[in-house]
C-alpha positions, 0 to 999 in steps of 0.5 A, a space after each residue: 868601328 874605324 877611327 878616322 883622322 881628319 883636319 887637313 886645313 893646313 897641309 902640304 903636297 908633293 909629287 915624289 916620295 923623295 921630294 923634301 919640303 920646307 913649308 912649316 904647316 900644321 899645329 905646333 903641338 904636332 910639329 916634328 923637330 925638323 920642321 921646328 928647326 926650319 930644315 927641309 923635311 920628308 913629308 912621310 917622316 913628319 907624318 909619322 911623327 904626327 901619327 906618334 903624337 896622335 897615338 900618344 894622345 889616344 892611349 894616354 888622354 892628352 898630348 905629349 908636348 904642350 905649353 902655352 909658351 910656344 918657345 917652351 913647347 918647341 924646346 920640349 919637342 926638340 929635346 923629346 921631353 915628355 912623360 910615359 905614364 905607367 899605365 901604358 903597356 910595355 908594347 905601347 910605350 915601345 911603339 910610341 918611343 920608336 915613332 916619337 924620335 927626334 932624328 927622322 932617320 931613327 924614326 919608325 917607318 910605316 913597315 916598322 909600325 905595321 910589324 910592331 907587336 902592339 899593332 899585330 894584336 889587332 887583326 
């Protein structure tokens, strides 16, 4: 009864938590804005963005950012242009909004996520 997330076919590693990365890797629909812009990025912060995309997909049933045209897809990601369905609970919406933040500095941390009321429902 545990969800397992897999498929690390294209990933990156680092030695220290403060190291920044430059390699663009992963599937475009899951890529955070900083990676799309070609900026150096924190691996943990980009993983949290991707976690938000996965959480959205698991609760809504489809990805928040999709487009056959990669340029349009990237514009949607950079502007954080996605819809929040009305059937989601207010707590689920709040958590997704905290995680899917364009600015890595404003993005929720692992600690924020663990303490969020939506996550505390499950013990």
